[in-house]
CHARMM internal coordinates of N, CA and C (Angstrom, degrees):
IC EDIT
DIST 1 N 1 CA 1.4476
DIST 1 CA 1 C 1.4861
ANGL 1 N 1 CA 1 C 118.17
DIST 1 C 2 N 1.3498
ANGL 1 CA 1 C 2 N 109.69
DIHE 1 N 1 CA 1 C 2 N 122.47
DIST 2 N 2 CA 1.4825
ANGL 1 C 2 N 2 CA 114.46
DIHE 1 CA 1 C 2 N 2 CA -172.59
DIST 2 CA 2 C 1.6640
ANGL 2 N 2 CA 2 C 109.96
DIHE 1 C 2 N 2 CA 2 C -90.11
DIST 2 C 3 N 1.2651
ANGL 2 CA 2 C 3 N 107.92
DIHE 2 N 2 CA 2 C 3 N 138.49
DIST 3 N 3 CA 1.5581
ANGL 2 C 3 N 3 CA 109.37
DIHE 2 CA 2 C 3 N 3 CA -179.86
DIST 3 CA 3 C 1.6124
ANGL 3 N 3 CA 3 C 105.21
DIHE 2 C 3 N 3 CA 3 C -73.21
DIST 3 C 4 N 1.3425
ANGL 3 CA 3 C 4 N 112.98
DIHE 3 N 3 CA 3 C 4 N 138.65
DIST 4 N 4 CA 1.4136
ANGL 3 C 4 N 4 CA 119.75
DIHE 3 CA 3 C 4 N 4 CA 179.81
DIST 4 CA 4 C 1.5975
ANGL 4 N 4 CA 4 C 107.99
DIHE 3 C 4 N 4 CA 4 C -89.27
DIST 4 C 5 N 1.3261
ANGL 4 CA 4 C 5 N 117.24
DIHE 4 N 4 CA 4 C 5 N 159.40
DIST 5 N 5 CA 1.4454
ANGL 4 C 5 N 5 CA 125.62
DIHE 4 CA 4 C 5 N 5 CA 165.98
DIST 5 CA 5 C 1.6276
ANGL 5 N 5 CA 5 C 110.90
DIHE 4 C 5 N 5 CA 5 C 87.25
DIST 5 C 6 N 1.3443
ANGL 5 CA 5 C 6 N 112.15
DIHE 5 N 5 CA 5 C 6 N -1.27
DIST 6 N 6 CA 1.5973
ANGL 5 C 6 N 6 CA 108.86
DIHE 5 CA 5 C 6 N 6 CA 177.09
DIST 6 CA 6 C 1.4382
ANGL 6 N 6 CA 6 C 108.15
DIHE 5 C 6 N 6 CA 6 C -85.46
DIST 6 C 7 N 1.3069
ANGL 6 CA 6 C 7 N 112.55
DIHE 6 N 6 CA 6 C 7 N 129.32
DIST 7 N 7 CA 1.5494
ANGL 6 C 7 N 7 CA 117.53
DIHE 6 CA 6 C 7 N 7 CA 175.48
DIST 7 CA 7 C 1.6044
ANGL 7 N 7 CA 7 C 105.28
DIHE 6 C 7 N 7 CA 7 C -94.55
DIST 7 C 8 N 1.3399
ANGL 7 CA 7 C 8 N 107.36
DIHE 7 N 7 CA 7 C 8 N 148.22
DIST 8 N 8 CA 1.4477
ANGL 7 C 8 N 8 CA 114.85
DIHE 7 CA 7 C 8 N 8 CA 170.01
DIST 8 CA 8 C 1.6073
ANGL 8 N 8 CA 8 C 105.59
DIHE 7 C 8 N 8 CA 8 C -68.53
DIST 8 C 9 N 1.3014
ANGL 8 CA 8 C 9 N 114.38
DIHE 8 N 8 CA 8 C 9 N 137.20
DIST 9 N 9 CA 1.5333
ANGL 8 C 9 N 9 CA 111.42
DIHE 8 CA 8 C 9 N 9 CA 171.67
DIST 9 CA 9 C 1.5519
ANGL 9 N 9 CA 9 C 110.80
DIHE 8 C 9 N 9 CA 9 C -65.38
DIST 9 C 10 N 1.3629
ANGL 9 CA 9 C 10 N 116.71
DIHE 9 N 9 CA 9 C 10 N 144.63
DIST 10 N 10 CA 1.3380
ANGL 9 C 10 N 10 CA 124.59
DIHE 9 CA 9 C 10 N 10 CA 173.05
DIST 10 CA 10 C 1.4840
ANGL 10 N 10 CA 10 C 112.73
DIHE 9 C 10 N 10 CA 10 C -69.44
DIST 10 C 11 N 1.3456
ANGL 10 CA 10 C 11 N 114.02
DIHE 10 N 10 CA 10 C 11 N 143.70
DIST 11 N 11 CA 1.5181
ANGL 10 C 11 N 11 CA 112.82
DIHE 10 CA 10 C 11 N 11 CA 172.27
DIST 11 CA 11 C 1.4657
ANGL 11 N 11 CA 11 C 108.72
DIHE 10 C 11 N 11 CA 11 C -74.97
DIST 11 C 12 N 1.2615
ANGL 11 CA 11 C 12 N 110.22
DIHE 11 N 11 CA 11 C 12 N 138.86
DIST 12 N 12 CA 1.6273
ANGL 11 C 12 N 12 CA 114.32
DIHE 11 CA 11 C 12 N 12 CA 179.81
DIST 12 CA 12 C 1.4987
ANGL 12 N 12 CA 12 C 114.53
DIHE 11 C 12 N 12 CA 12 C -65.89
DIST 12 C 13 N 1.3764
ANGL 12 CA 12 C 13 N 109.04
DIHE 12 N 12 CA 12 C 13 N 128.90
DIST 13 N 13 CA 1.4567
ANGL 12 C 13 N 13 CA 112.58
DIHE 12 CA 12 C 13 N 13 CA -173.73
DIST 13 CA 13 C 1.5568
ANGL 13 N 13 CA 13 C 107.21
DIHE 12 C 13 N 13 CA 13 C -106.46
DIST 13 C 14 N 1.2621
ANGL 13 CA 13 C 14 N 118.05
DIHE 13 N 13 CA 13 C 14 N 150.05
DIST 14 N 14 CA 1.3251
ANGL 13 C 14 N 14 CA 120.78
DIHE 13 CA 13 C 14 N 14 CA -179.71
DIST 14 CA 14 C 1.5600
ANGL 14 N 14 CA 14 C 106.73
DIHE 13 C 14 N 14 CA 14 C -108.44
DIST 14 C 15 N 1.3918
ANGL 14 CA 14 C 15 N 118.59
DIHE 14 N 14 CA 14 C 15 N 143.59
DIST 15 N 15 CA 1.3806
ANGL 14 C 15 N 15 CA 125.10
DIHE 14 CA 14 C 15 N 15 CA 179.54
DIST 15 CA 15 C 1.5294
ANGL 15 N 15 CA 15 C 114.36
DIHE 14 C 15 N 15 CA 15 C -123.06
DIST 15 C 16 N 1.3566
ANGL 15 CA 15 C 16 N 111.43
DIHE 15 N 15 CA 15 C 16 N 142.36
DIST 16 N 16 CA 1.4624
ANGL 15 C 16 N 16 CA 110.76
DIHE 15 CA 15 C 16 N 16 CA -179.84
DIST 16 CA 16 C 1.5635
ANGL 16 N 16 CA 16 C 112.39
DIHE 15 C 16 N 16 CA 16 C -77.73
DIST 16 C 17 N 1.3182
ANGL 16 CA 16 C 17 N 111.23
DIHE 16 N 16 CA 16 C 17 N 160.97
DIST 17 N 17 CA 1.4734
ANGL 16 C 17 N 17 CA 116.51
DIHE 16 CA 16 C 17 N 17 CA -178.75
DIST 17 CA 17 C 1.4931
ANGL 17 N 17 CA 17 C 114.87
DIHE 16 C 17 N 17 CA 17 C -53.57
DIST 17 C 18 N 1.4751
ANGL 17 CA 17 C 18 N 112.95
DIHE 17 N 17 CA 17 C 18 N -35.78
DIST 18 N 18 CA 1.3904
ANGL 17 C 18 N 18 CA 124.11
DIHE 17 CA 17 C 18 N 18 CA -179.18
DIST 18 CA 18 C 1.4379
ANGL 18 N 18 CA 18 C 107.14
DIHE 17 C 18 N 18 CA 18 C -64.76
DIST 18 C 19 N 1.3151
ANGL 18 CA 18 C 19 N 119.96
DIHE 18 N 18 CA 18 C 19 N -47.72
DIST 19 N 19 CA 1.5185
ANGL 18 C 19 N 19 CA 123.08
DIHE 18 CA 18 C 19 N 19 CA -179.78
DIST 19 CA 19 C 1.4443
ANGL 19 N 19 CA 19 C 113.52
DIHE 18 C 19 N 19 CA 19 C -59.86
DIST 19 C 20 N 1.3840
ANGL 19 CA 19 C 20 N 116.12
DIHE 19 N 19 CA 19 C 20 N -45.63
DIST 20 N 20 CA 1.4041
ANGL 19 C 20 N 20 CA 120.99
DIHE 19 CA 19 C 20 N 20 CA 178.97
DIST 20 CA 20 C 1.5227
ANGL 20 N 20 CA 20 C 113.09
DIHE 19 C 20 N 20 CA 20 C -62.94
DIST 20 C 21 N 1.3218
ANGL 20 CA 20 C 21 N 114.95
DIHE 20 N 20 CA 20 C 21 N -37.57
DIST 21 N 21 CA 1.6035
ANGL 20 C 21 N 21 CA 121.28
DIHE 20 CA 20 C 21 N 21 CA 176.63
DIST 21 CA 21 C 1.4454
ANGL 21 N 21 CA 21 C 108.96
DIHE 20 C 21 N 21 CA 21 C -61.58
DIST 21 C 22 N 1.3401
ANGL 21 CA 21 C 22 N 118.00
DIHE 21 N 21 CA 21 C 22 N -46.54
DIST 22 N 22 CA 1.4145
ANGL 21 C 22 N 22 CA 121.62
DIHE 21 CA 21 C 22 N 22 CA -178.47
DIST 22 CA 22 C 1.5405
ANGL 22 N 22 CA 22 C 112.30
DIHE 21 C 22 N 22 CA 22 C -63.53
DIST 22 C 23 N 1.4195
ANGL 22 CA 22 C 23 N 119.15
DIHE 22 N 22 CA 22 C 23 N -35.51
DIST 23 N 23 CA 1.5003
ANGL 22 C 23 N 23 CA 119.32
DIHE 22 CA 22 C 23 N 23 CA -179.51
DIST 23 CA 23 C 1.4663
ANGL 23 N 23 CA 23 C 103.11
DIHE 22 C 23 N 23 CA 23 C -73.04
DIST 23 C 24 N 1.2776
ANGL 23 CA 23 C 24 N 125.09
DIHE 23 N 23 CA 23 C 24 N -43.75
DIST 24 N 24 CA 1.5058
ANGL 23 C 24 N 24 CA 129.25
DIHE 23 CA 23 C 24 N 24 CA -177.57
DIST 24 CA 24 C 1.5366
ANGL 24 N 24 CA 24 C 108.88
DIHE 23 C 24 N 24 CA 24 C -58.72
DIST 24 C 25 N 1.2692
ANGL 24 CA 24 C 25 N 118.38
DIHE 24 N 24 CA 24 C 25 N -41.77
DIST 25 N 25 CA 1.4659
ANGL 24 C 25 N 25 CA 127.50
DIHE 24 CA 24 C 25 N 25 CA 178.73
DIST 25 CA 25 C 1.5225
ANGL 25 N 25 CA 25 C 106.05
DIHE 24 C 25 N 25 CA 25 C -63.09
DIST 25 C 26 N 1.2912
ANGL 25 CA 25 C 26 N 123.70
DIHE 25 N 25 CA 25 C 26 N -52.86
DIST 26 N 26 CA 1.4013
ANGL 25 C 26 N 26 CA 130.26
DIHE 25 CA 25 C 26 N 26 CA 178.76
DIST 26 CA 26 C 1.4503
ANGL 26 N 26 CA 26 C 108.88
DIHE 25 C 26 N 26 CA 26 C -51.56
DIST 26 C 27 N 1.3877
ANGL 26 CA 26 C 27 N 116.55
DIHE 26 N 26 CA 26 C 27 N -54.29
DIST 27 N 27 CA 1.4221
ANGL 26 C 27 N 27 CA 119.62
DIHE 26 CA 26 C 27 N 27 CA 179.70
DIST 27 CA 27 C 1.6121
ANGL 27 N 27 CA 27 C 114.74
DIHE 26 C 27 N 27 CA 27 C -63.00
DIST 27 C 28 N 1.2924
ANGL 27 CA 27 C 28 N 117.76
DIHE 27 N 27 CA 27 C 28 N -37.18
DIST 28 N 28 CA 1.4825
ANGL 27 C 28 N 28 CA 117.66
DIHE 27 CA 27 C 28 N 28 CA 176.71
DIST 28 CA 28 C 1.5498
ANGL 28 N 28 CA 28 C 115.39
DIHE 27 C 28 N 28 CA 28 C -67.26
DIST 28 C 29 N 1.3405
ANGL 28 CA 28 C 29 N 108.86
DIHE 28 N 28 CA 28 C 29 N -39.35
DIST 29 N 29 CA 1.6588
ANGL 28 C 29 N 29 CA 111.00
DIHE 28 CA 28 C 29 N 29 CA 178.27
DIST 29 CA 29 C 1.4300
ANGL 29 N 29 CA 29 C 112.42
DIHE 28 C 29 N 29 CA 29 C -52.25
DIST 29 C 30 N 1.3454
ANGL 29 CA 29 C 30 N 118.38
DIHE 29 N 29 CA 29 C 30 N -37.33
DIST 30 N 30 CA 1.4545
ANGL 29 C 30 N 30 CA 121.09
DIHE 29 CA 29 C 30 N 30 CA 170.75
DIST 30 CA 30 C 1.6146
ANGL 30 N 30 CA 30 C 110.88
DIHE 29 C 30 N 30 CA 30 C 92.68
DIST 30 C 31 N 1.3997
ANGL 30 CA 30 C 31 N 113.86
DIHE 30 N 30 CA 30 C 31 N 5.06
DIST 31 N 31 CA 1.3864
ANGL 30 C 31 N 31 CA 115.49
DIHE 30 CA 30 C 31 N 31 CA 175.57
DIST 31 CA 31 C 1.4995
ANGL 31 N 31 CA 31 C 121.24
DIHE 30 C 31 N 31 CA 31 C -63.18
DIST 31 C 32 N 1.3640
ANGL 31 CA 31 C 32 N 106.02
DIHE 31 N 31 CA 31 C 32 N -26.07
DIST 32 N 32 CA 1.5935
ANGL 31 C 32 N 32 CA 117.48
DIHE 31 CA 31 C 32 N 32 CA -176.59
DIST 32 CA 32 C 1.5188
ANGL 32 N 32 CA 32 C 101.74
DIHE 31 C 32 N 32 CA 32 C -139.25
DIST 32 C 33 N 1.3635
ANGL 32 CA 32 C 33 N 103.55
DIHE 32 N 32 CA 32 C 33 N 151.72
DIST 33 N 33 CA 1.6178
ANGL 32 C 33 N 33 CA 110.33
DIHE 32 CA 32 C 33 N 33 CA 173.71
DIST 33 CA 33 C 1.4905
ANGL 33 N 33 CA 33 C 112.74
DIHE 32 C 33 N 33 CA 33 C -69.06
DIST 33 C 34 N 1.2497
ANGL 33 CA 33 C 34 N 121.77
DIHE 33 N 33 CA 33 C 34 N 157.61
DIST 34 N 34 CA 1.5563
ANGL 33 C 34 N 34 CA 120.65
DIHE 33 CA 33 C 34 N 34 CA 170.22
DIST 34 CA 34 C 1.4898
ANGL 34 N 34 CA 34 C 113.00
DIHE 33 C 34 N 34 CA 34 C -49.14
DIST 34 C 35 N 1.3487
ANGL 34 CA 34 C 35 N 114.27
DIHE 34 N 34 CA 34 C 35 N -43.00
DIST 35 N 35 CA 1.4737
ANGL 34 C 35 N 35 CA 120.78
DIHE 34 CA 34 C 35 N 35 CA -179.02
DIST 35 CA 35 C 1.5319
ANGL 35 N 35 CA 35 C 112.02
DIHE 34 C 35 N 35 CA 35 C -60.40
DIST 35 C 36 N 1.4790
ANGL 35 CA 35 C 36 N 118.42
DIHE 35 N 35 CA 35 C 36 N -36.66
DIST 36 N 36 CA 1.3921
ANGL 35 C 36 N 36 CA 121.71
DIHE 35 CA 35 C 36 N 36 CA -176.40
DIST 36 CA 36 C 1.6283
ANGL 36 N 36 CA 36 C 108.04
DIHE 35 C 36 N 36 CA 36 C -77.51
DIST 36 C 37 N 1.3369
ANGL 36 CA 36 C 37 N 114.86
DIHE 36 N 36 CA 36 C 37 N -36.53
DIST 37 N 37 CA 1.4239
ANGL 36 C 37 N 37 CA 118.15
DIHE 36 CA 36 C 37 N 37 CA 177.12
DIST 37 CA 37 C 1.4683
ANGL 37 N 37 CA 37 C 109.43
DIHE 36 C 37 N 37 CA 37 C -63.47
DIST 37 C 38 N 1.3758
ANGL 37 CA 37 C 38 N 118.72
DIHE 37 N 37 CA 37 C 38 N -46.63
DIST 38 N 38 CA 1.4118
ANGL 37 C 38 N 38 CA 121.38
DIHE 37 CA 37 C 38 N 38 CA 172.50
DIST 38 CA 38 C 1.3910
ANGL 38 N 38 CA 38 C 120.92
DIHE 37 C 38 N 38 CA 38 C -52.97
DIST 38 C 39 N 1.4332
ANGL 38 CA 38 C 39 N 118.27
DIHE 38 N 38 CA 38 C 39 N -43.36
DIST 39 N 39 CA 1.3911
ANGL 38 C 39 N 39 CA 124.29
DIHE 38 CA 38 C 39 N 39 CA 172.66
DIST 39 CA 39 C 1.5605
ANGL 39 N 39 CA 39 C 115.28
DIHE 38 C 39 N 39 CA 39 C -63.07
DIST 39 C 40 N 1.3595
ANGL 39 CA 39 C 40 N 117.95
DIHE 39 N 39 CA 39 C 40 N -40.76
DIST 40 N 40 CA 1.3665
ANGL 39 C 40 N 40 CA 123.77
DIHE 39 CA 39 C 40 N 40 CA -178.03
DIST 40 CA 40 C 1.5353
ANGL 40 N 40 CA 40 C 113.03
DIHE 39 C 40 N 40 CA 40 C -62.11
DIST 40 C 41 N 1.3816
ANGL 40 CA 40 C 41 N 110.64
DIHE 40 N 40 CA 40 C 41 N -33.05
DIST 41 N 41 CA 1.5218
ANGL 40 C 41 N 41 CA 117.85
DIHE 40 CA 40 C 41 N 41 CA -178.64
DIST 41 CA 41 C 1.5117
ANGL 41 N 41 CA 41 C 111.59
DIHE 40 C 41 N 41 CA 41 C -102.00
DIST 41 C 42 N 1.2764
ANGL 41 CA 41 C 42 N 119.01
DIHE 41 N 41 CA 41 C 42 N 6.23
DIST 42 N 42 CA 1.5014
ANGL 41 C 42 N 42 CA 122.15
DIHE 41 CA 41 C 42 N 42 CA -176.55
DIST 42 CA 42 C 1.4886
ANGL 42 N 42 CA 42 C 113.32
DIHE 41 C 42 N 42 CA 42 C 59.51
DIST 42 C 43 N 1.2164
ANGL 42 CA 42 C 43 N 117.76
DIHE 42 N 42 CA 42 C 43 N 46.12
DIST 43 N 43 CA 1.4327
ANGL 42 C 43 N 43 CA 128.18
DIHE 42 CA 42 C 43 N 43 CA -178.68
DIST 43 CA 43 C 1.5081
ANGL 43 N 43 CA 43 C 110.89
DIHE 42 C 43 N 43 CA 43 C -110.49
DIST 43 C 44 N 1.3685
ANGL 43 CA 43 C 44 N 116.66
DIHE 43 N 43 CA 43 C 44 N 160.05
DIST 44 N 44 CA 1.4803
ANGL 43 C 44 N 44 CA 118.53
DIHE 43 CA 43 C 44 N 44 CA 159.01
DIST 44 CA 44 C 1.5349
ANGL 44 N 44 CA 44 C 106.63
DIHE 43 C 44 N 44 CA 44 C -83.69
DIST 44 C 45 N 1.3484
ANGL 44 CA 44 C 45 N 113.45
DIHE 44 N 44 CA 44 C 45 N 162.83
DIST 45 N 45 CA 1.3937
ANGL 44 C 45 N 45 CA 118.49
DIHE 44 CA 44 C 45 N 45 CA 177.50
DIST 45 CA 45 C 1.4258
ANGL 45 N 45 CA 45 C 119.75
DIHE 44 C 45 N 45 CA 45 C -64.75
DIST 45 C 46 N 1.3337
ANGL 45 CA 45 C 46 N 118.96
DIHE 45 N 45 CA 45 C 46 N -15.10
DIST 46 N 46 CA 1.4897
ANGL 45 C 46 N 46 CA 125.70
DIHE 45 CA 45 C 46 N 46 CA 174.64
DIST 46 CA 46 C 1.4797
ANGL 46 N 46 CA 46 C 114.44
DIHE 45 C 46 N 46 CA 46 C -96.60
DIST 46 C 47 N 1.2864
ANGL 46 CA 46 C 47 N 118.38
DIHE 46 N 46 CA 46 C 47 N -5.34
DIST 47 N 47 CA 1.5389
ANGL 46 C 47 N 47 CA 124.92
DIHE 46 CA 46 C 47 N 47 CA -171.98
DIST 47 CA 47 C 1.4944
ANGL 47 N 47 CA 47 C 111.78
DIHE 46 C 47 N 47 CA 47 C -82.63
DIST 47 C 48 N 1.3444
ANGL 47 CA 47 C 48 N 115.23
DIHE 47 N 47 CA 47 C 48 N -34.24
DIST 48 N 48 CA 1.4117
ANGL 47 C 48 N 48 CA 119.22
DIHE 47 CA 47 C 48 N 48 CA -170.33
DIST 48 CA 48 C 1.4299
ANGL 48 N 48 CA 48 C 116.55
DIHE 47 C 48 N 48 CA 48 C -79.18
DIST 48 C 49 N 1.3368
ANGL 48 CA 48 C 49 N 119.23
DIHE 48 N 48 CA 48 C 49 N -17.93
DIST 49 N 49 CA 1.5170
ANGL 48 C 49 N 49 CA 121.29
DIHE 48 CA 48 C 49 N 49 CA -173.00
DIST 49 CA 49 C 1.4617
ANGL 49 N 49 CA 49 C 114.84
DIHE 48 C 49 N 49 CA 49 C 87.76
DIST 49 C 50 N 1.3591
ANGL 49 CA 49 C 50 N 116.36
DIHE 49 N 49 CA 49 C 50 N 11.08
DIST 50 N 50 CA 1.4997
ANGL 49 C 50 N 50 CA 121.49
DIHE 49 CA 49 C 50 N 50 CA 177.84
DIST 50 CA 50 C 1.4267
ANGL 50 N 50 CA 50 C 112.02
DIHE 49 C 50 N 50 CA 50 C -87.53
DIST 50 C 51 N 1.3663
ANGL 50 CA 50 C 51 N 123.30
DIHE 50 N 50 CA 50 C 51 N 152.95
DIST 51 N 51 CA 1.3628
ANGL 50 C 51 N 51 CA 121.98
DIHE 50 CA 50 C 51 N 51 CA 168.13
DIST 51 CA 51 C 1.5631
ANGL 51 N 51 CA 51 C 117.97
DIHE 50 C 51 N 51 CA 51 C 107.13
END
COOR INIT
IC SEED 1 N 1 CA 1 C
IC BUILD
């Protein structure tokens, strides 16, 4: 019997400084929430450097 609800851990991704800067800029602009920016780029809210 398999236990339900366990997610496989995501492989750790690396991001270029340019990509990180773009994410931070999007967050700072305030057009979208940190959560929305994270969803748009398939990130966790802590991954993008916002906040």
